[in-house]
HTML snippet that shows the backbone in 3Dmol.js (N, CA, C, O; Angstrom):
<script src="https://3Dmol.org/build/3Dmol-min.js"></script>
<div id="view" style="width:600px;height:400px;position:relative"></div>
<script>
const pdb = `
ATOM      1  N   UNK A   1     -68.942 -46.589  23.783  1.00  0.00           N
ATOM      2  CA  UNK A   1     -69.279 -47.212  22.530  1.00  0.00           C
ATOM      3  C   UNK A   1     -70.332 -48.280  22.812  1.00  0.00           C
ATOM      4  O   UNK A   1     -70.205 -49.069  23.749  1.00  0.00           O
ATOM      5  N   UNK A   2     -71.374 -48.288  21.979  1.00  0.00           N
ATOM      6  CA  UNK A   2     -72.469 -49.212  22.178  1.00  0.00           C
ATOM      7  C   UNK A   2     -72.113 -50.624  21.758  1.00  0.00           C
ATOM      8  O   UNK A   2     -71.174 -50.852  20.996  1.00  0.00           O
ATOM      9  N   UNK A   3     -72.871 -51.544  22.262  1.00  0.00           N
ATOM     10  CA  UNK A   3     -72.627 -52.956  21.973  1.00  0.00           C
ATOM     11  C   UNK A   3     -72.809 -53.266  20.492  1.00  0.00           C
ATOM     12  O   UNK A   3     -72.077 -54.082  19.933  1.00  0.00           O
ATOM     13  N   UNK A   4     -73.777 -52.620  19.858  1.00  0.00           N
ATOM     14  CA  UNK A   4     -74.003 -52.842  18.437  1.00  0.00           C
ATOM     15  C   UNK A   4     -72.790 -52.418  17.620  1.00  0.00           C
ATOM     16  O   UNK A   4     -72.419 -53.094  16.660  1.00  0.00           O
ATOM     17  N   UNK A   5     -72.175 -51.310  17.994  1.00  0.00           N
ATOM     18  CA  UNK A   5     -70.970 -50.854  17.295  1.00  0.00           C
ATOM     19  C   UNK A   5     -69.804 -51.815  17.494  1.00  0.00           C
ATOM     20  O   UNK A   5     -69.023 -52.052  16.572  1.00  0.00           O
ATOM     21  N   UNK A   6     -69.691 -52.358  18.680  1.00  0.00           N
ATOM     22  CA  UNK A   6     -68.611 -53.301  18.978  1.00  0.00           C
ATOM     23  C   UNK A   6     -68.780 -54.571  18.143  1.00  0.00           C
ATOM     24  O   UNK A   6     -67.812 -55.101  17.598  1.00  0.00           O
ATOM     25  N   UNK A   7     -70.013 -55.047  18.051  1.00  0.00           N
ATOM     26  CA  UNK A   7     -70.288 -56.259  17.272  1.00  0.00           C
ATOM     27  C   UNK A   7     -69.980 -56.018  15.799  1.00  0.00           C
ATOM     28  O   UNK A   7     -69.367 -56.862  15.144  1.00  0.00           O
ATOM     29  N   UNK A   8     -70.400 -54.878  15.282  1.00  0.00           N
ATOM     30  CA  UNK A   8     -70.123 -54.567  13.877  1.00  0.00           C
ATOM     31  C   UNK A   8     -68.631 -54.441  13.613  1.00  0.00           C
ATOM     32  O   UNK A   8     -68.141 -54.907  12.585  1.00  0.00           O
ATOM     33  N   UNK A   9     -67.897 -53.808  14.541  1.00  0.00           N
ATOM     34  CA  UNK A   9     -66.451 -53.662  14.373  1.00  0.00           C
ATOM     35  C   UNK A   9     -65.773 -55.022  14.339  1.00  0.00           C
ATOM     36  O   UNK A   9     -64.888 -55.259  13.518  1.00  0.00           O
ATOM     37  N   UNK A  10     -66.190 -55.919  15.237  1.00  0.00           N
ATOM     38  CA  UNK A  10     -65.604 -57.263  15.253  1.00  0.00           C
ATOM     39  C   UNK A  10     -65.868 -57.985  13.940  1.00  0.00           C
ATOM     40  O   UNK A  10     -64.991 -58.675  13.421  1.00  0.00           O
ATOM     41  N   UNK A  11     -67.073 -57.830  13.404  1.00  0.00           N
ATOM     42  CA  UNK A  11     -67.451 -58.557  12.191  1.00  0.00           C
ATOM     43  C   UNK A  11     -66.803 -57.958  10.949  1.00  0.00           C
ATOM     44  O   UNK A  11     -66.309 -58.693  10.094  1.00  0.00           O
ATOM     45  N   UNK A  12     -66.801 -56.631  10.841  1.00  0.00           N
ATOM     46  CA  UNK A  12     -66.352 -56.003   9.602  1.00  0.00           C
ATOM     47  C   UNK A  12     -64.852 -55.721   9.574  1.00  0.00           C
ATOM     48  O   UNK A  12     -64.188 -56.024   8.582  1.00  0.00           O
ATOM     49  N   UNK A  13     -64.321 -55.158  10.624  1.00  0.00           N
ATOM     50  CA  UNK A  13     -62.896 -54.803  10.622  1.00  0.00           C
ATOM     51  C   UNK A  13     -61.994 -55.958  10.988  1.00  0.00           C
ATOM     52  O   UNK A  13     -60.985 -56.216  10.331  1.00  0.00           O
ATOM     53  N   UNK A  14     -62.376 -56.653  12.054  1.00  0.00           N
ATOM     54  CA  UNK A  14     -61.518 -57.732  12.543  1.00  0.00           C
ATOM     55  C   UNK A  14     -61.819 -59.061  11.852  1.00  0.00           C
ATOM     56  O   UNK A  14     -61.099 -60.038  12.056  1.00  0.00           O
ATOM     57  N   UNK A  15     -62.874 -59.106  11.036  1.00  0.00           N
ATOM     58  CA  UNK A  15     -63.249 -60.300  10.262  1.00  0.00           C
ATOM     59  C   UNK A  15     -63.444 -61.538  11.144  1.00  0.00           C
ATOM     60  O   UNK A  15     -63.031 -62.639  10.780  1.00  0.00           O
ATOM     61  N   UNK A  16     -64.078 -61.345  12.308  1.00  0.00           N
ATOM     62  CA  UNK A  16     -64.344 -62.471  13.203  1.00  0.00           C
ATOM     63  C   UNK A  16     -65.638 -63.162  12.806  1.00  0.00           C
ATOM     64  O   UNK A  16     -66.547 -62.537  12.258  1.00  0.00           O
ATOM     65  N   UNK A  17     -65.713 -64.445  13.083  1.00  0.00           N
ATOM     66  CA  UNK A  17     -66.924 -65.198  12.786  1.00  0.00           C
ATOM     67  C   UNK A  17     -67.991 -64.887  13.832  1.00  0.00           C
ATOM     68  O   UNK A  17     -67.707 -64.334  14.895  1.00  0.00           O
ATOM     69  N   UNK A  18     -69.208 -65.253  13.502  1.00  0.00           N
ATOM     70  CA  UNK A  18     -70.319 -65.044  14.426  1.00  0.00           C
ATOM     71  C   UNK A  18     -70.092 -65.819  15.714  1.00  0.00           C
ATOM     72  O   UNK A  18     -70.394 -65.334  16.804  1.00  0.00           O
ATOM     73  N   UNK A  19     -69.572 -66.999  15.583  1.00  0.00           N
ATOM     74  CA  UNK A  19     -69.304 -67.835  16.759  1.00  0.00           C
ATOM     75  C   UNK A  19     -68.264 -67.184  17.675  1.00  0.00           C
ATOM     76  O   UNK A  19     -68.417 -67.194  18.897  1.00  0.00           O
ATOM     77  N   UNK A  20     -67.212 -66.622  17.086  1.00  0.00           N
ATOM     78  CA  UNK A  20     -66.170 -65.975  17.894  1.00  0.00           C
ATOM     79  C   UNK A  20     -66.698 -64.710  18.562  1.00  0.00           C
ATOM     80  O   UNK A  20     -66.371 -64.437  19.717  1.00  0.00           O
ATOM     81  N   UNK A  21     -67.504 -63.942  17.850  1.00  0.00           N
ATOM     82  CA  UNK A  21     -68.097 -62.735  18.449  1.00  0.00           C
ATOM     83  C   UNK A  21     -69.005 -63.130  19.610  1.00  0.00           C
ATOM     84  O   UNK A  21     -68.994 -62.483  20.657  1.00  0.00           O
ATOM     85  N   UNK A  22     -69.791 -64.190  19.426  1.00  0.00           N
ATOM     86  CA  UNK A  22     -70.669 -64.670  20.490  1.00  0.00           C
ATOM     87  C   UNK A  22     -69.862 -65.120  21.702  1.00  0.00           C
ATOM     88  O   UNK A  22     -70.246 -64.870  22.844  1.00  0.00           O
ATOM     89  N   UNK A  23     -68.754 -65.779  21.444  1.00  0.00           N
ATOM     90  CA  UNK A  23     -67.913 -66.245  22.556  1.00  0.00           C
ATOM     91  C   UNK A  23     -67.334 -65.065  23.327  1.00  0.00           C
ATOM     92  O   UNK A  23     -67.316 -65.075  24.558  1.00  0.00           O
ATOM     93  N   UNK A  24     -66.858 -64.043  22.604  1.00  0.00           N
ATOM     94  CA  UNK A  24     -66.233 -62.885  23.260  1.00  0.00           C
ATOM     95  C   UNK A  24     -67.230 -62.006  23.997  1.00  0.00           C
ATOM     96  O   UNK A  24     -66.909 -61.450  25.047  1.00  0.00           O
ATOM     97  N   UNK A  25     -68.435 -61.876  23.458  1.00  0.00           N
ATOM     98  CA  UNK A  25     -69.427 -61.000  24.084  1.00  0.00           C
ATOM     99  C   UNK A  25     -70.313 -61.717  25.087  1.00  0.00           C
ATOM    100  O   UNK A  25     -70.930 -61.078  25.939  1.00  0.00           O
ATOM    101  N   UNK A  26     -70.383 -63.047  24.992  1.00  0.00           N
ATOM    102  CA  UNK A  26     -71.246 -63.806  25.888  1.00  0.00           C
ATOM    103  C   UNK A  26     -72.699 -63.793  25.451  1.00  0.00           C
ATOM    104  O   UNK A  26     -73.592 -64.129  26.229  1.00  0.00           O
ATOM    105  N   UNK A  27     -72.935 -63.404  24.201  1.00  0.00           N
ATOM    106  CA  UNK A  27     -74.290 -63.362  23.667  1.00  0.00           C
ATOM    107  C   UNK A  27     -74.529 -64.581  22.786  1.00  0.00           C
ATOM    108  O   UNK A  27     -73.594 -65.294  22.423  1.00  0.00           O
ATOM    109  N   UNK A  28     -75.791 -64.808  22.448  1.00  0.00           N
ATOM    110  CA  UNK A  28     -76.164 -65.926  21.583  1.00  0.00           C
ATOM    111  C   UNK A  28     -75.752 -65.639  20.145  1.00  0.00           C
ATOM    112  O   UNK A  28     -75.721 -64.486  19.715  1.00  0.00           O
ATOM    113  N   UNK A  29     -75.437 -66.705  19.404  1.00  0.00           N
ATOM    114  CA  UNK A  29     -75.098 -66.538  17.981  1.00  0.00           C
ATOM    115  C   UNK A  29     -76.287 -66.002  17.202  1.00  0.00           C
ATOM    116  O   UNK A  29     -76.123 -65.229  16.258  1.00  0.00           O
ATOM    117  N   UNK A  30     -77.491 -66.415  17.601  1.00  0.00           N
ATOM    118  CA  UNK A  30     -78.694 -65.914  16.937  1.00  0.00           C
ATOM    119  C   UNK A  30     -78.846 -64.408  17.144  1.00  0.00           C
ATOM    120  O   UNK A  30     -79.235 -63.690  16.223  1.00  0.00           O
ATOM    121  N   UNK A  31     -78.545 -63.936  18.336  1.00  0.00           N
ATOM    122  CA  UNK A  31     -78.639 -62.511  18.614  1.00  0.00           C
ATOM    123  C   UNK A  31     -77.610 -61.732  17.815  1.00  0.00           C
ATOM    124  O   UNK A  31     -77.912 -60.664  17.281  1.00  0.00           O
ATOM    125  N   UNK A  32     -76.403 -62.255  17.730  1.00  0.00           N
ATOM    126  CA  UNK A  32     -75.345 -61.599  16.957  1.00  0.00           C
ATOM    127  C   UNK A  32     -75.756 -61.508  15.490  1.00  0.00           C
ATOM    128  O   UNK A  32     -75.590 -60.464  14.860  1.00  0.00           O
ATOM    129  N   UNK A  33     -76.287 -62.591  14.955  1.00  0.00           N
ATOM    130  CA  UNK A  33     -76.733 -62.610  13.563  1.00  0.00           C
ATOM    131  C   UNK A  33     -77.865 -61.612  13.345  1.00  0.00           C
ATOM    132  O   UNK A  33     -77.901 -60.916  12.331  1.00  0.00           O
ATOM    133  N   UNK A  34     -78.783 -61.546  14.297  1.00  0.00           N
ATOM    134  CA  UNK A  34     -79.900 -60.615  14.196  1.00  0.00           C
ATOM    135  C   UNK A  34     -79.404 -59.175  14.175  1.00  0.00           C
ATOM    136  O   UNK A  34     -79.883 -58.366  13.381  1.00  0.00           O
ATOM    137  N   UNK A  35     -78.447 -58.849  15.043  1.00  0.00           N
ATOM    138  CA  UNK A  35     -77.902 -57.494  15.088  1.00  0.00           C
ATOM    139  C   UNK A  35     -77.162 -57.140  13.799  1.00  0.00           C
ATOM    140  O   UNK A  35     -77.275 -56.020  13.302  1.00  0.00           O
ATOM    141  N   UNK A  36     -76.414 -58.085  13.267  1.00  0.00           N
ATOM    142  CA  UNK A  36     -75.653 -57.810  12.047  1.00  0.00           C
ATOM    143  C   UNK A  36     -76.560 -57.669  10.824  1.00  0.00           C
ATOM    144  O   UNK A  36     -76.269 -56.874   9.931  1.00  0.00           O
ATOM    145  N   UNK A  37     -77.647 -58.424  10.775  1.00  0.00           N
ATOM    146  CA  UNK A  37     -78.558 -58.366   9.640  1.00  0.00           C
ATOM    147  C   UNK A  37     -79.552 -57.210   9.731  1.00  0.00           C
ATOM    148  O   UNK A  37     -80.157 -56.837   8.726  1.00  0.00           O
ATOM    149  N   UNK A  38     -79.726 -56.646  10.914  1.00  0.00           N
ATOM    150  CA  UNK A  38     -80.746 -55.613  11.103  1.00  0.00           C
ATOM    151  C   UNK A  38     -80.394 -54.345  10.335  1.00  0.00           C
ATOM    152  O   UNK A  38     -81.275 -53.731   9.732  1.00  0.00           O
ATOM    153  N   UNK A  39     -79.144 -53.944  10.343  1.00  0.00           N
ATOM    154  CA  UNK A  39     -78.741 -52.738   9.637  1.00  0.00           C
ATOM    155  C   UNK A  39     -79.272 -51.465  10.267  1.00  0.00           C
ATOM    156  O   UNK A  39     -79.321 -50.425   9.610  1.00  0.00           O
ATOM    157  N   UNK A  40     -79.669 -51.528  11.517  1.00  0.00           N
ATOM    158  CA  UNK A  40     -80.194 -50.340  12.171  1.00  0.00           C
ATOM    159  C   UNK A  40     -79.078 -49.581  12.868  1.00  0.00           C
ATOM    160  O   UNK A  40     -78.016 -50.128  13.161  1.00  0.00           O
ATOM    161  N   UNK A  41     -79.339 -48.338  13.118  1.00  0.00           N
ATOM    162  CA  UNK A  41     -78.395 -47.493  13.847  1.00  0.00           C
ATOM    163  C   UNK A  41     -78.794 -47.535  15.312  1.00  0.00           C
ATOM    164  O   UNK A  41     -79.977 -47.520  15.651  1.00  0.00           O
ATOM    165  N   UNK A  42     -77.798 -47.586  16.164  1.00  0.00           N
ATOM    166  CA  UNK A  42     -78.066 -47.650  17.591  1.00  0.00           C
ATOM    167  C   UNK A  42     -78.725 -46.353  18.053  1.00  0.00           C
ATOM    168  O   UNK A  42     -78.217 -45.272  17.756  1.00  0.00           O
ATOM    169  N   UNK A  43     -79.844 -46.437  18.773  1.00  0.00           N
ATOM    170  CA  UNK A  43     -80.541 -45.210  19.180  1.00  0.00           C
ATOM    171  C   UNK A  43     -79.726 -44.418  20.197  1.00  0.00           C
ATOM    172  O   UNK A  43     -79.076 -44.981  21.078  1.00  0.00           O
ATOM    173  N   UNK A  44     -79.779 -43.120  20.052  1.00  0.00           N
ATOM    174  CA  UNK A  44     -79.119 -42.233  21.006  1.00  0.00           C
ATOM    175  C   UNK A  44     -80.200 -41.403  21.673  1.00  0.00           C
ATOM    176  O   UNK A  44     -80.913 -40.649  21.012  1.00  0.00           O
ATOM    177  N   UNK A  45     -80.314 -41.542  22.954  1.00  0.00           N
ATOM    178  CA  UNK A  45     -81.343 -40.858  23.703  1.00  0.00           C
ATOM    179  C   UNK A  45     -80.777 -39.574  24.296  1.00  0.00           C
ATOM    180  O   UNK A  45     -79.667 -39.549  24.829  1.00  0.00           O
ATOM    181  N   UNK A  46     -81.553 -38.531  24.191  1.00  0.00           N
ATOM    182  CA  UNK A  46     -81.144 -37.261  24.785  1.00  0.00           C
ATOM    183  C   UNK A  46     -81.791 -37.133  26.150  1.00  0.00           C
ATOM    184  O   UNK A  46     -82.950 -37.505  26.333  1.00  0.00           O
ATOM    185  N   UNK A  47     -81.059 -36.619  27.087  1.00  0.00           N
ATOM    186  CA  UNK A  47     -81.600 -36.407  28.418  1.00  0.00           C
ATOM    187  C   UNK A  47     -82.155 -34.997  28.497  1.00  0.00           C
ATOM    188  O   UNK A  47     -81.491 -34.049  28.078  1.00  0.00           O
ATOM    189  N   UNK A  48     -83.353 -34.843  29.022  1.00  0.00           N
ATOM    190  CA  UNK A  48     -83.939 -33.510  29.112  1.00  0.00           C
ATOM    191  C   UNK A  48     -83.215 -32.668  30.165  1.00  0.00           C
ATOM    192  O   UNK A  48     -82.617 -33.188  31.107  1.00  0.00           O
ATOM    193  N   UNK A  49     -83.290 -31.362  29.972  1.00  0.00           N
ATOM    194  CA  UNK A  49     -82.684 -30.457  30.944  1.00  0.00           C
ATOM    195  C   UNK A  49     -83.465 -30.545  32.250  1.00  0.00           C
ATOM    196  O   UNK A  49     -84.688 -30.405  32.272  1.00  0.00           O
ATOM    197  N   UNK A  50     -82.754 -30.775  33.309  1.00  0.00           N
ATOM    198  CA  UNK A  50     -83.384 -30.884  34.619  1.00  0.00           C
ATOM    199  C   UNK A  50     -82.709 -29.914  35.576  1.00  0.00           C
ATOM    200  O   UNK A  50     -81.537 -29.567  35.423  1.00  0.00           O
ATOM    201  N   UNK A  51     -83.465 -29.498  36.543  1.00  0.00           N
ATOM    202  CA  UNK A  51     -82.896 -28.635  37.567  1.00  0.00           C
ATOM    203  C   UNK A  51     -82.058 -29.459  38.526  1.00  0.00           C
ATOM    204  O   UNK A  51     -82.371 -30.611  38.825  1.00  0.00           O
ATOM    205  N   UNK A  52     -81.007 -28.854  38.991  1.00  0.00           N
ATOM    206  CA  UNK A  52     -80.180 -29.491  39.987  1.00  0.00           C
ATOM    207  C   UNK A  52     -80.794 -29.253  41.359  1.00  0.00           C
ATOM    208  O   UNK A  52     -81.530 -28.286  41.552  1.00  0.00           O
ATOM    209  N   UNK A  53     -80.499 -30.117  42.297  1.00  0.00           N
ATOM    210  CA  UNK A  53     -80.990 -29.907  43.655  1.00  0.00           C
ATOM    211  C   UNK A  53     -80.314 -28.715  44.309  1.00  0.00           C
ATOM    212  O   UNK A  53     -80.827 -28.156  45.279  1.00  0.00           O
ATOM    213  N   UNK A  54     -79.157 -28.326  43.775  1.00  0.00           N
ATOM    214  CA  UNK A  54     -78.427 -27.201  44.353  1.00  0.00           C
ATOM    215  C   UNK A  54     -78.791 -25.863  43.719  1.00  0.00           C
ATOM    216  O   UNK A  54     -78.342 -24.820  44.192  1.00  0.00           O
ATOM    217  N   UNK A  55     -79.597 -25.874  42.657  1.00  0.00           N
ATOM    218  CA  UNK A  55     -79.945 -24.623  41.983  1.00  0.00           C
ATOM    219  C   UNK A  55     -80.558 -23.573  42.907  1.00  0.00           C
ATOM    220  O   UNK A  55     -80.205 -22.401  42.781  1.00  0.00           O
ATOM    221  N   UNK A  56     -81.453 -23.923  43.827  1.00  0.00           N
ATOM    222  CA  UNK A  56     -81.991 -22.889  44.716  1.00  0.00           C
ATOM    223  C   UNK A  56     -80.931 -22.267  45.626  1.00  0.00           C
ATOM    224  O   UNK A  56     -81.120 -21.153  46.115  1.00  0.00           O
ATOM    225  N   UNK A  57     -79.836 -22.960  45.855  1.00  0.00           N
ATOM    226  CA  UNK A  57     -78.805 -22.474  46.770  1.00  0.00           C
ATOM    227  C   UNK A  57     -77.553 -21.984  46.045  1.00  0.00           C
ATOM    228  O   UNK A  57     -76.535 -21.724  46.687  1.00  0.00           O
ATOM    229  N   UNK A  58     -77.611 -21.854  44.737  1.00  0.00           N
ATOM    230  CA  UNK A  58     -76.434 -21.507  43.941  1.00  0.00           C
ATOM    231  C   UNK A  58     -75.846 -20.164  44.335  1.00  0.00           C
ATOM    232  O   UNK A  58     -74.627 -20.035  44.451  1.00  0.00           O
ATOM    233  N   UNK A  59     -76.687 -19.167  44.541  1.00  0.00           N
ATOM    234  CA  UNK A  59     -76.178 -17.836  44.910  1.00  0.00           C
ATOM    235  C   UNK A  59     -75.472 -17.861  46.267  1.00  0.00           C
ATOM    236  O   UNK A  59     -74.416 -17.252  46.442  1.00  0.00           O
ATOM    237  N   UNK A  60     -76.062 -18.562  47.204  1.00  0.00           N
ATOM    238  CA  UNK A  60     -75.469 -18.647  48.545  1.00  0.00           C
ATOM    239  C   UNK A  60     -74.130 -19.389  48.500  1.00  0.00           C
ATOM    240  O   UNK A  60     -73.164 -18.967  49.135  1.00  0.00           O
ATOM    241  N   UNK A  61     -74.073 -20.480  47.757  1.00  0.00           N
ATOM    242  CA  UNK A  61     -72.836 -21.251  47.639  1.00  0.00           C
ATOM    243  C   UNK A  61     -71.743 -20.456  46.933  1.00  0.00           C
ATOM    244  O   UNK A  61     -70.579 -20.516  47.329  1.00  0.00           O
ATOM    245  N   UNK A  62     -72.106 -19.713  45.892  1.00  0.00           N
ATOM    246  CA  UNK A  62     -71.126 -18.887  45.180  1.00  0.00           C
ATOM    247  C   UNK A  62     -70.590 -17.820  46.107  1.00  0.00           C
ATOM    248  O   UNK A  62     -69.394 -17.530  46.092  1.00  0.00           O
ATOM    249  N   UNK A  63     -71.442 -17.241  46.902  1.00  0.00           N
ATOM    250  CA  UNK A  63     -70.989 -16.236  47.874  1.00  0.00           C
ATOM    251  C   UNK A  63     -70.014 -16.817  48.874  1.00  0.00           C
ATOM    252  O   UNK A  63     -68.997 -16.198  49.188  1.00  0.00           O
ATOM    253  N   UNK A  64     -70.314 -17.988  49.371  1.00  0.00           N
ATOM    254  CA  UNK A  64     -69.408 -18.644  50.325  1.00  0.00           C
ATOM    255  C   UNK A  64     -68.053 -18.934  49.692  1.00  0.00           C
ATOM    256  O   UNK A  64     -67.020 -18.736  50.330  1.00  0.00           O
ATOM    257  N   UNK A  65     -68.043 -19.403  48.441  1.00  0.00           N
ATOM    258  CA  UNK A  65     -66.792 -19.711  47.781  1.00  0.00           C
ATOM    259  C   UNK A  65     -65.959 -18.450  47.539  1.00  0.00           C
ATOM    260  O   UNK A  65     -64.732 -18.485  47.631  1.00  0.00           O
ATOM    261  N   UNK A  66     -66.627 -17.347  47.231  1.00  0.00           N
ATOM    262  CA  UNK A  66     -65.885 -16.087  47.011  1.00  0.00           C
ATOM    263  C   UNK A  66     -65.269 -15.590  48.313  1.00  0.00           C
ATOM    264  O   UNK A  66     -64.146 -15.085  48.310  1.00  0.00           O
ATOM    265  N   UNK A  67     -65.985 -15.724  49.422  1.00  0.00           N
ATOM    266  CA  UNK A  67     -65.426 -15.253  50.696  1.00  0.00           C
ATOM    267  C   UNK A  67     -64.275 -16.143  51.185  1.00  0.00           C
ATOM    268  O   UNK A  67     -63.341 -15.658  51.825  1.00  0.00           O
ATOM    269  N   UNK A  68     -64.347 -17.426  50.887  1.00  0.00           N
ATOM    270  CA  UNK A  68     -63.293 -18.337  51.302  1.00  0.00           C
ATOM    271  C   UNK A  68     -62.059 -18.233  50.413  1.00  0.00           C
ATOM    272  O   UNK A  68     -60.964 -18.578  50.857  1.00  0.00           O
ATOM    273  N   UNK A  69     -62.198 -17.776  49.192  1.00  0.00           N
ATOM    274  CA  UNK A  69     -61.066 -17.685  48.285  1.00  0.00           C
ATOM    275  C   UNK A  69     -60.296 -16.454  48.567  1.00  0.00           C
ATOM    276  O   UNK A  69     -59.293 -16.188  47.905  1.00  0.00           O
TER     277      UNK A  69
END
`;
const viewer = $3Dmol.createViewer("view");
viewer.addModel(pdb, "pdb");
viewer.setStyle({}, {cartoon: {color: "spectrum"}});
viewer.zoomTo();
viewer.render();
</script>
């Protein structure tokens, strides 16, 4: 869970003050206020598909596992 979601949950569900949220998170009250007033959604980044270092050896490794099993 992202920090922005945690801050919003503390403010909206738990009805904590900005000062209490700042104390619990260790962030500035100004930053907490900025996050609450922004109304933005936390960005979710997708990771591109990458080759594994073991991909060139996958057939050999599968063969070894079949013989050992």
